[in-house]
mmCIF entry with sequence, helices, sheets and N, C-alpha, C, O atoms, coordinates in Angstrom:
data_MODEL
# 
_entry.id   MODEL 
# 
_entity.id                         1 
_entity.type                       polymer 
_entity.pdbx_number_of_molecules   1 
# 
_entity_poly.entity_id                      1 
_entity_poly.type                           'polypeptide(L)' 
_entity_poly.nstd_linkage                   no 
_entity_poly.nstd_monomer                   no 
_entity_poly.pdbx_seq_one_letter_code       MSAHHGFTELTFSSDGLTAYGGYFNGRGRNTYGTMKLIKEGA 
_entity_poly.pdbx_seq_one_letter_code_can   MSAHHGFTELTFSSDGLTAYGGYFNGRGRNTYGTMKLIKEGA 
_entity_poly.pdbx_strand_id                 A 
# 
loop_
_entity_poly_seq.entity_id 
_entity_poly_seq.num 
_entity_poly_seq.mon_id 
_entity_poly_seq.hetero 
1 1  MET n 
1 2  SER n 
1 3  ALA n 
1 4  HIS n 
1 5  HIS n 
1 6  GLY n 
1 7  PHE n 
1 8  THR n 
1 9  GLU n 
1 10 LEU n 
1 11 THR n 
1 12 PHE n 
1 13 SER n 
1 14 SER n 
1 15 ASP n 
1 16 GLY n 
1 17 LEU n 
1 18 THR n 
1 19 ALA n 
1 20 TYR n 
1 21 GLY n 
1 22 GLY n 
1 23 TYR n 
1 24 PHE n 
1 25 ASN n 
1 26 GLY n 
1 27 ARG n 
1 28 GLY n 
1 29 ARG n 
1 30 ASN n 
1 31 THR n 
1 32 TYR n 
1 33 GLY n 
1 34 THR n 
1 35 MET n 
1 36 LYS n 
1 37 LEU n 
1 38 ILE n 
1 39 LYS n 
1 40 GLU n 
1 41 GLY n 
1 42 ALA n 
# 
_struct_asym.id          A 
_struct_asym.entity_id   1 
# 
_struct_sheet.id               AA1 
_struct_sheet.type             ? 
_struct_sheet.number_strands   3 
_struct_sheet.details          ? 
# 
loop_
_struct_sheet_order.sheet_id 
_struct_sheet_order.range_id_1 
_struct_sheet_order.range_id_2 
_struct_sheet_order.offset 
_struct_sheet_order.sense 
AA1 1 2 ? anti-parallel 
AA1 2 3 ? anti-parallel 
# 
loop_
_struct_sheet_range.sheet_id 
_struct_sheet_range.id 
_struct_sheet_range.beg_label_comp_id 
_struct_sheet_range.beg_label_asym_id 
_struct_sheet_range.beg_label_seq_id 
_struct_sheet_range.pdbx_beg_PDB_ins_code 
_struct_sheet_range.end_label_comp_id 
_struct_sheet_range.end_label_asym_id 
_struct_sheet_range.end_label_seq_id 
_struct_sheet_range.pdbx_end_PDB_ins_code 
_struct_sheet_range.beg_auth_comp_id 
_struct_sheet_range.beg_auth_asym_id 
_struct_sheet_range.beg_auth_seq_id 
_struct_sheet_range.end_auth_comp_id 
_struct_sheet_range.end_auth_asym_id 
_struct_sheet_range.end_auth_seq_id 
AA1 1 GLY A 6  ? PHE A 12 ? GLY A 6  PHE A 12 
AA1 2 THR A 18 ? ASN A 25 ? THR A 18 ASN A 25 
AA1 3 TYR A 32 ? ILE A 38 ? TYR A 32 ILE A 38 
# 
loop_
_atom_site.group_PDB 
_atom_site.id 
_atom_site.type_symbol 
_atom_site.label_atom_id 
_atom_site.label_alt_id 
_atom_site.label_comp_id 
_atom_site.label_asym_id 
_atom_site.label_entity_id 
_atom_site.label_seq_id 
_atom_site.pdbx_PDB_ins_code 
_atom_site.Cartn_x 
_atom_site.Cartn_y 
_atom_site.Cartn_z 
_atom_site.occupancy 
_atom_site.B_iso_or_equiv 
_atom_site.pdbx_formal_charge 
_atom_site.auth_seq_id 
_atom_site.auth_comp_id 
_atom_site.auth_asym_id 
_atom_site.auth_atom_id 
_atom_site.pdbx_PDB_model_num 
ATOM 1   N N  . MET A 1 1  ? 111.729 94.507  95.796 1.00 0.00 ? 1  MET A N  1 
ATOM 2   C CA . MET A 1 1  ? 111.049 95.781  95.721 1.00 0.00 ? 1  MET A CA 1 
ATOM 3   C C  . MET A 1 1  ? 110.208 95.965  96.973 1.00 0.00 ? 1  MET A C  1 
ATOM 4   O O  . MET A 1 1  ? 109.507 95.051  97.407 1.00 0.00 ? 1  MET A O  1 
ATOM 5   N N  . SER A 1 2  ? 110.285 97.139  97.538 1.00 0.00 ? 2  SER A N  1 
ATOM 6   C CA . SER A 1 2  ? 109.460 97.442  98.699 1.00 0.00 ? 2  SER A CA 1 
ATOM 7   C C  . SER A 1 2  ? 108.242 98.253  98.264 1.00 0.00 ? 2  SER A C  1 
ATOM 8   O O  . SER A 1 2  ? 108.229 98.878  97.204 1.00 0.00 ? 2  SER A O  1 
ATOM 9   N N  . ALA A 1 3  ? 107.228 98.223  99.113 1.00 0.00 ? 3  ALA A N  1 
ATOM 10  C CA . ALA A 1 3  ? 106.009 98.990  98.817 1.00 0.00 ? 3  ALA A CA 1 
ATOM 11  C C  . ALA A 1 3  ? 106.348 100.479 98.779 1.00 0.00 ? 3  ALA A C  1 
ATOM 12  O O  . ALA A 1 3  ? 107.247 100.942 99.480 1.00 0.00 ? 3  ALA A O  1 
ATOM 13  N N  . HIS A 1 4  ? 105.635 101.197 97.974 1.00 0.00 ? 4  HIS A N  1 
ATOM 14  C CA . HIS A 1 4  ? 105.828 102.642 97.899 1.00 0.00 ? 4  HIS A CA 1 
ATOM 15  C C  . HIS A 1 4  ? 104.479 103.315 97.671 1.00 0.00 ? 4  HIS A C  1 
ATOM 16  O O  . HIS A 1 4  ? 103.539 102.709 97.157 1.00 0.00 ? 4  HIS A O  1 
ATOM 17  N N  . HIS A 1 5  ? 104.411 104.556 98.059 1.00 0.00 ? 5  HIS A N  1 
ATOM 18  C CA . HIS A 1 5  ? 103.195 105.343 97.899 1.00 0.00 ? 5  HIS A CA 1 
ATOM 19  C C  . HIS A 1 5  ? 103.447 106.439 96.880 1.00 0.00 ? 5  HIS A C  1 
ATOM 20  O O  . HIS A 1 5  ? 104.572 106.914 96.724 1.00 0.00 ? 5  HIS A O  1 
ATOM 21  N N  . GLY A 1 6  ? 102.404 106.827 96.198 1.00 0.00 ? 6  GLY A N  1 
ATOM 22  C CA . GLY A 1 6  ? 102.536 107.876 95.216 1.00 0.00 ? 6  GLY A CA 1 
ATOM 23  C C  . GLY A 1 6  ? 101.294 108.743 95.198 1.00 0.00 ? 6  GLY A C  1 
ATOM 24  O O  . GLY A 1 6  ? 100.378 108.546 95.996 1.00 0.00 ? 6  GLY A O  1 
ATOM 25  N N  . PHE A 1 7  ? 101.265 109.681 94.308 1.00 0.00 ? 7  PHE A N  1 
ATOM 26  C CA . PHE A 1 7  ? 100.156 110.611 94.206 1.00 0.00 ? 7  PHE A CA 1 
ATOM 27  C C  . PHE A 1 7  ? 99.950  110.969 92.741 1.00 0.00 ? 7  PHE A C  1 
ATOM 28  O O  . PHE A 1 7  ? 100.907 111.143 91.987 1.00 0.00 ? 7  PHE A O  1 
ATOM 29  N N  . THR A 1 8  ? 98.699  111.075 92.359 1.00 0.00 ? 8  THR A N  1 
ATOM 30  C CA . THR A 1 8  ? 98.368  111.564 91.021 1.00 0.00 ? 8  THR A CA 1 
ATOM 31  C C  . THR A 1 8  ? 97.177  112.493 91.117 1.00 0.00 ? 8  THR A C  1 
ATOM 32  O O  . THR A 1 8  ? 96.321  112.331 91.986 1.00 0.00 ? 8  THR A O  1 
ATOM 33  N N  . GLU A 1 9  ? 97.123  113.447 90.241 1.00 0.00 ? 9  GLU A N  1 
ATOM 34  C CA . GLU A 1 9  ? 95.989  114.358 90.158 1.00 0.00 ? 9  GLU A CA 1 
ATOM 35  C C  . GLU A 1 9  ? 95.592  114.455 88.699 1.00 0.00 ? 9  GLU A C  1 
ATOM 36  O O  . GLU A 1 9  ? 96.391  114.860 87.855 1.00 0.00 ? 9  GLU A O  1 
ATOM 37  N N  . LEU A 1 10 ? 94.350  114.081 88.404 1.00 0.00 ? 10 LEU A N  1 
ATOM 38  C CA . LEU A 1 10 ? 93.848  114.101 87.037 1.00 0.00 ? 10 LEU A CA 1 
ATOM 39  C C  . LEU A 1 10 ? 92.704  115.101 86.918 1.00 0.00 ? 10 LEU A C  1 
ATOM 40  O O  . LEU A 1 10 ? 91.885  115.241 87.826 1.00 0.00 ? 10 LEU A O  1 
ATOM 41  N N  . THR A 1 11 ? 92.666  115.781 85.802 1.00 0.00 ? 11 THR A N  1 
ATOM 42  C CA . THR A 1 11 ? 91.554  116.670 85.467 1.00 0.00 ? 11 THR A CA 1 
ATOM 43  C C  . THR A 1 11 ? 90.825  116.053 84.294 1.00 0.00 ? 11 THR A C  1 
ATOM 44  O O  . THR A 1 11 ? 91.414  115.819 83.239 1.00 0.00 ? 11 THR A O  1 
ATOM 45  N N  . PHE A 1 12 ? 89.526  115.787 84.482 1.00 0.00 ? 12 PHE A N  1 
ATOM 46  C CA . PHE A 1 12 ? 88.713  115.161 83.446 1.00 0.00 ? 12 PHE A CA 1 
ATOM 47  C C  . PHE A 1 12 ? 88.023  116.215 82.602 1.00 0.00 ? 12 PHE A C  1 
ATOM 48  O O  . PHE A 1 12 ? 87.581  117.244 83.113 1.00 0.00 ? 12 PHE A O  1 
ATOM 49  N N  . SER A 1 13 ? 87.934  115.951 81.315 1.00 0.00 ? 13 SER A N  1 
ATOM 50  C CA . SER A 1 13 ? 87.217  116.860 80.415 1.00 0.00 ? 13 SER A CA 1 
ATOM 51  C C  . SER A 1 13 ? 85.732  116.814 80.751 1.00 0.00 ? 13 SER A C  1 
ATOM 52  O O  . SER A 1 13 ? 85.256  115.856 81.360 1.00 0.00 ? 13 SER A O  1 
ATOM 53  N N  . SER A 1 14 ? 85.010  117.844 80.356 1.00 0.00 ? 14 SER A N  1 
ATOM 54  C CA . SER A 1 14 ? 83.583  117.913 80.691 1.00 0.00 ? 14 SER A CA 1 
ATOM 55  C C  . SER A 1 14 ? 82.780  116.787 80.038 1.00 0.00 ? 14 SER A C  1 
ATOM 56  O O  . SER A 1 14 ? 81.733  116.403 80.558 1.00 0.00 ? 14 SER A O  1 
ATOM 57  N N  . ASP A 1 15 ? 83.247  116.259 78.924 1.00 0.00 ? 15 ASP A N  1 
ATOM 58  C CA . ASP A 1 15 ? 82.537  115.147 78.284 1.00 0.00 ? 15 ASP A CA 1 
ATOM 59  C C  . ASP A 1 15 ? 82.971  113.779 78.825 1.00 0.00 ? 15 ASP A C  1 
ATOM 60  O O  . ASP A 1 15 ? 82.413  112.753 78.434 1.00 0.00 ? 15 ASP A O  1 
ATOM 61  N N  . GLY A 1 16 ? 83.961  113.762 79.721 1.00 0.00 ? 16 GLY A N  1 
ATOM 62  C CA . GLY A 1 16 ? 84.408  112.525 80.346 1.00 0.00 ? 16 GLY A CA 1 
ATOM 63  C C  . GLY A 1 16 ? 85.215  111.603 79.458 1.00 0.00 ? 16 GLY A C  1 
ATOM 64  O O  . GLY A 1 16 ? 85.435  110.445 79.812 1.00 0.00 ? 16 GLY A O  1 
ATOM 65  N N  . LEU A 1 17 ? 85.662  112.089 78.311 1.00 0.00 ? 17 LEU A N  1 
ATOM 66  C CA . LEU A 1 17 ? 86.384  111.227 77.375 1.00 0.00 ? 17 LEU A CA 1 
ATOM 67  C C  . LEU A 1 17 ? 87.902  111.273 77.543 1.00 0.00 ? 17 LEU A C  1 
ATOM 68  O O  . LEU A 1 17 ? 88.600  110.363 77.096 1.00 0.00 ? 17 LEU A O  1 
ATOM 69  N N  . THR A 1 18 ? 88.412  112.311 78.175 1.00 0.00 ? 18 THR A N  1 
ATOM 70  C CA . THR A 1 18 ? 89.848  112.422 78.385 1.00 0.00 ? 18 THR A CA 1 
ATOM 71  C C  . THR A 1 18 ? 90.143  112.922 79.797 1.00 0.00 ? 18 THR A C  1 
ATOM 72  O O  . THR A 1 18 ? 89.308  113.556 80.442 1.00 0.00 ? 18 THR A O  1 
ATOM 73  N N  . ALA A 1 19 ? 91.344  112.619 80.250 1.00 0.00 ? 19 ALA A N  1 
ATOM 74  C CA . ALA A 1 19 ? 91.836  113.134 81.529 1.00 0.00 ? 19 ALA A CA 1 
ATOM 75  C C  . ALA A 1 19 ? 93.329  113.395 81.371 1.00 0.00 ? 19 ALA A C  1 
ATOM 76  O O  . ALA A 1 19 ? 94.020  112.669 80.655 1.00 0.00 ? 19 ALA A O  1 
ATOM 77  N N  . TYR A 1 20 ? 93.813  114.415 82.030 1.00 0.00 ? 20 TYR A N  1 
ATOM 78  C CA . TYR A 1 20 ? 95.215  114.779 81.925 1.00 0.00 ? 20 TYR A CA 1 
ATOM 79  C C  . TYR A 1 20 ? 95.720  115.158 83.306 1.00 0.00 ? 20 TYR A C  1 
ATOM 80  O O  . TYR A 1 20 ? 95.001  115.804 84.069 1.00 0.00 ? 20 TYR A O  1 
ATOM 81  N N  . GLY A 1 21 ? 96.929  114.772 83.638 1.00 0.00 ? 21 GLY A N  1 
ATOM 82  C CA . GLY A 1 21 ? 97.464  115.141 84.938 1.00 0.00 ? 21 GLY A CA 1 
ATOM 83  C C  . GLY A 1 21 ? 98.888  114.680 85.130 1.00 0.00 ? 21 GLY A C  1 
ATOM 84  O O  . GLY A 1 21 ? 99.562  114.260 84.189 1.00 0.00 ? 21 GLY A O  1 
ATOM 85  N N  . GLY A 1 22 ? 99.332  114.768 86.379 1.00 0.00 ? 22 GLY A N  1 
ATOM 86  C CA . GLY A 1 22 ? 100.691 114.412 86.715 1.00 0.00 ? 22 GLY A CA 1 
ATOM 87  C C  . GLY A 1 22 ? 100.724 113.429 87.868 1.00 0.00 ? 22 GLY A C  1 
ATOM 88  O O  . GLY A 1 22 ? 99.725  113.229 88.558 1.00 0.00 ? 22 GLY A O  1 
ATOM 89  N N  . TYR A 1 23 ? 101.896 112.808 88.072 1.00 0.00 ? 23 TYR A N  1 
ATOM 90  C CA . TYR A 1 23 ? 102.059 111.845 89.161 1.00 0.00 ? 23 TYR A CA 1 
ATOM 91  C C  . TYR A 1 23 ? 103.471 111.914 89.703 1.00 0.00 ? 23 TYR A C  1 
ATOM 92  O O  . TYR A 1 23 ? 104.385 112.388 89.029 1.00 0.00 ? 23 TYR A O  1 
ATOM 93  N N  . PHE A 1 24 ? 103.642 111.436 90.928 1.00 0.00 ? 24 PHE A N  1 
ATOM 94  C CA . PHE A 1 24 ? 104.974 111.267 91.491 1.00 0.00 ? 24 PHE A CA 1 
ATOM 95  C C  . PHE A 1 24 ? 104.916 110.203 92.573 1.00 0.00 ? 24 PHE A C  1 
ATOM 96  O O  . PHE A 1 24 ? 103.849 109.916 93.114 1.00 0.00 ? 24 PHE A O  1 
ATOM 97  N N  . ASN A 1 25 ? 106.049 109.627 92.883 1.00 0.00 ? 25 ASN A N  1 
ATOM 98  C CA . ASN A 1 25 ? 106.157 108.725 94.031 1.00 0.00 ? 25 ASN A CA 1 
ATOM 99  C C  . ASN A 1 25 ? 107.534 108.867 94.636 1.00 0.00 ? 25 ASN A C  1 
ATOM 100 O O  . ASN A 1 25 ? 108.398 109.547 94.083 1.00 0.00 ? 25 ASN A O  1 
ATOM 101 N N  . GLY A 1 26 ? 107.734 108.239 95.747 1.00 0.00 ? 26 GLY A N  1 
ATOM 102 C CA . GLY A 1 26 ? 109.002 108.383 96.460 1.00 0.00 ? 26 GLY A CA 1 
ATOM 103 C C  . GLY A 1 26 ? 109.480 107.043 96.972 1.00 0.00 ? 26 GLY A C  1 
ATOM 104 O O  . GLY A 1 26 ? 109.327 106.019 96.307 1.00 0.00 ? 26 GLY A O  1 
ATOM 105 N N  . ARG A 1 27 ? 110.059 107.056 98.157 1.00 0.00 ? 27 ARG A N  1 
ATOM 106 C CA . ARG A 1 27 ? 110.583 105.857 98.832 1.00 0.00 ? 27 ARG A CA 1 
ATOM 107 C C  . ARG A 1 27 ? 111.613 105.148 97.955 1.00 0.00 ? 27 ARG A C  1 
ATOM 108 O O  . ARG A 1 27 ? 111.520 103.945 97.711 1.00 0.00 ? 27 ARG A O  1 
ATOM 109 N N  . GLY A 1 28 ? 112.581 105.907 97.494 1.00 0.00 ? 28 GLY A N  1 
ATOM 110 C CA . GLY A 1 28 ? 113.648 105.317 96.712 1.00 0.00 ? 28 GLY A CA 1 
ATOM 111 C C  . GLY A 1 28 ? 113.368 105.243 95.226 1.00 0.00 ? 28 GLY A C  1 
ATOM 112 O O  . GLY A 1 28 ? 114.251 104.883 94.447 1.00 0.00 ? 28 GLY A O  1 
ATOM 113 N N  . ARG A 1 29 ? 112.161 105.576 94.823 1.00 0.00 ? 29 ARG A N  1 
ATOM 114 C CA . ARG A 1 29 ? 111.813 105.560 93.394 1.00 0.00 ? 29 ARG A CA 1 
ATOM 115 C C  . ARG A 1 29 ? 111.326 106.948 92.995 1.00 0.00 ? 29 ARG A C  1 
ATOM 116 O O  . ARG A 1 29 ? 110.134 107.151 92.765 1.00 0.00 ? 29 ARG A O  1 
ATOM 117 N N  . ASN A 1 30 ? 112.210 107.861 92.916 1.00 0.00 ? 30 ASN A N  1 
ATOM 118 C CA . ASN A 1 30 ? 111.821 109.240 92.637 1.00 0.00 ? 30 ASN A CA 1 
ATOM 119 C C  . ASN A 1 30 ? 111.413 109.386 91.179 1.00 0.00 ? 30 ASN A C  1 
ATOM 120 O O  . ASN A 1 30 ? 112.157 109.921 90.357 1.00 0.00 ? 30 ASN A O  1 
ATOM 121 N N  . THR A 1 31 ? 110.215 108.898 90.879 1.00 0.00 ? 31 THR A N  1 
ATOM 122 C CA . THR A 1 31 ? 109.707 108.992 89.510 1.00 0.00 ? 31 THR A CA 1 
ATOM 123 C C  . THR A 1 31 ? 108.548 109.971 89.476 1.00 0.00 ? 31 THR A C  1 
ATOM 124 O O  . THR A 1 31 ? 107.814 110.122 90.452 1.00 0.00 ? 31 THR A O  1 
ATOM 125 N N  . TYR A 1 32 ? 108.397 110.620 88.359 1.00 0.00 ? 32 TYR A N  1 
ATOM 126 C CA . TYR A 1 32 ? 107.326 111.585 88.180 1.00 0.00 ? 32 TYR A CA 1 
ATOM 127 C C  . TYR A 1 32 ? 107.095 111.771 86.693 1.00 0.00 ? 32 TYR A C  1 
ATOM 128 O O  . TYR A 1 32 ? 107.943 111.409 85.877 1.00 0.00 ? 32 TYR A O  1 
ATOM 129 N N  . GLY A 1 33 ? 105.963 112.328 86.343 1.00 0.00 ? 33 GLY A N  1 
ATOM 130 C CA . GLY A 1 33 ? 105.682 112.571 84.934 1.00 0.00 ? 33 GLY A CA 1 
ATOM 131 C C  . GLY A 1 33 ? 104.251 113.010 84.728 1.00 0.00 ? 33 GLY A C  1 
ATOM 132 O O  . GLY A 1 33 ? 103.540 113.353 85.673 1.00 0.00 ? 33 GLY A O  1 
ATOM 133 N N  . THR A 1 34 ? 103.851 112.991 83.488 1.00 0.00 ? 34 THR A N  1 
ATOM 134 C CA . THR A 1 34 ? 102.487 113.369 83.132 1.00 0.00 ? 34 THR A CA 1 
ATOM 135 C C  . THR A 1 34 ? 101.829 112.194 82.422 1.00 0.00 ? 34 THR A C  1 
ATOM 136 O O  . THR A 1 34 ? 102.505 111.299 81.913 1.00 0.00 ? 34 THR A O  1 
ATOM 137 N N  . MET A 1 35 ? 100.511 112.212 82.397 1.00 0.00 ? 35 MET A N  1 
ATOM 138 C CA . MET A 1 35 ? 99.774  111.182 81.679 1.00 0.00 ? 35 MET A CA 1 
ATOM 139 C C  . MET A 1 35 ? 98.513  111.773 81.086 1.00 0.00 ? 35 MET A C  1 
ATOM 140 O O  . MET A 1 35 ? 97.945  112.736 81.601 1.00 0.00 ? 35 MET A O  1 
ATOM 141 N N  . LYS A 1 36 ? 98.097  111.172 79.998 1.00 0.00 ? 36 LYS A N  1 
ATOM 142 C CA . LYS A 1 36 ? 96.839  111.541 79.353 1.00 0.00 ? 36 LYS A CA 1 
ATOM 143 C C  . LYS A 1 36 ? 96.064  110.268 79.126 1.00 0.00 ? 36 LYS A C  1 
ATOM 144 O O  . LYS A 1 36 ? 96.576  109.325 78.522 1.00 0.00 ? 36 LYS A O  1 
ATOM 145 N N  . LEU A 1 37 ? 94.833  110.230 79.603 1.00 0.00 ? 37 LEU A N  1 
ATOM 146 C CA . LEU A 1 37 ? 93.980  109.070 79.431 1.00 0.00 ? 37 LEU A CA 1 
ATOM 147 C C  . LEU A 1 37 ? 92.895  109.396 78.419 1.00 0.00 ? 37 LEU A C  1 
ATOM 148 O O  . LEU A 1 37 ? 92.284  110.464 78.462 1.00 0.00 ? 37 LEU A O  1 
ATOM 149 N N  . ILE A 1 38 ? 92.668  108.471 77.519 1.00 0.00 ? 38 ILE A N  1 
ATOM 150 C CA . ILE A 1 38 ? 91.636  108.647 76.486 1.00 0.00 ? 38 ILE A CA 1 
ATOM 151 C C  . ILE A 1 38 ? 90.722  107.447 76.521 1.00 0.00 ? 38 ILE A C  1 
ATOM 152 O O  . ILE A 1 38 ? 91.179  106.313 76.378 1.00 0.00 ? 38 ILE A O  1 
ATOM 153 N N  . LYS A 1 39 ? 89.440  107.680 76.708 1.00 0.00 ? 39 LYS A N  1 
ATOM 154 C CA . LYS A 1 39 ? 88.470  106.596 76.765 1.00 0.00 ? 39 LYS A CA 1 
ATOM 155 C C  . LYS A 1 39 ? 88.210  106.071 75.360 1.00 0.00 ? 39 LYS A C  1 
ATOM 156 O O  . LYS A 1 39 ? 87.923  106.834 74.438 1.00 0.00 ? 39 LYS A O  1 
ATOM 157 N N  . GLU A 1 40 ? 88.315  104.750 75.215 1.00 0.00 ? 40 GLU A N  1 
ATOM 158 C CA . GLU A 1 40 ? 88.068  104.117 73.918 1.00 0.00 ? 40 GLU A CA 1 
ATOM 159 C C  . GLU A 1 40 ? 86.778  103.318 73.969 1.00 0.00 ? 40 GLU A C  1 
ATOM 160 O O  . GLU A 1 40 ? 86.469  102.693 74.984 1.00 0.00 ? 40 GLU A O  1 
ATOM 161 N N  . GLY A 1 41 ? 86.032  103.337 72.887 1.00 0.00 ? 41 GLY A N  1 
ATOM 162 C CA . GLY A 1 41 ? 84.791  102.560 72.808 1.00 0.00 ? 41 GLY A CA 1 
ATOM 163 C C  . GLY A 1 41 ? 83.872  102.875 73.971 1.00 0.00 ? 41 GLY A C  1 
ATOM 164 O O  . GLY A 1 41 ? 84.348  103.119 75.080 1.00 0.00 ? 41 GLY A O  1 
ATOM 165 N N  . ALA A 1 42 ? 82.638  102.877 73.758 1.00 0.00 ? 42 ALA A N  1 
ATOM 166 C CA . ALA A 1 42 ? 81.723  103.149 74.883 1.00 0.00 ? 42 ALA A CA 1 
ATOM 167 C C  . ALA A 1 42 ? 80.350  102.603 74.547 1.00 0.00 ? 42 ALA A C  1 
ATOM 168 O O  . ALA A 1 42 ? 79.425  102.720 75.350 1.00 0.00 ? 42 ALA A O  1 
# 
């Protein structure tokens, strides 16, 4: 596997408990998608 670069952009909720966004990368690994992060325990 060779090194690859990617990009993601997340938007955080005003309470800081969730974030939602998309990502992609290249260099032979044309993958992309969305993600949702949820903060657990605090």
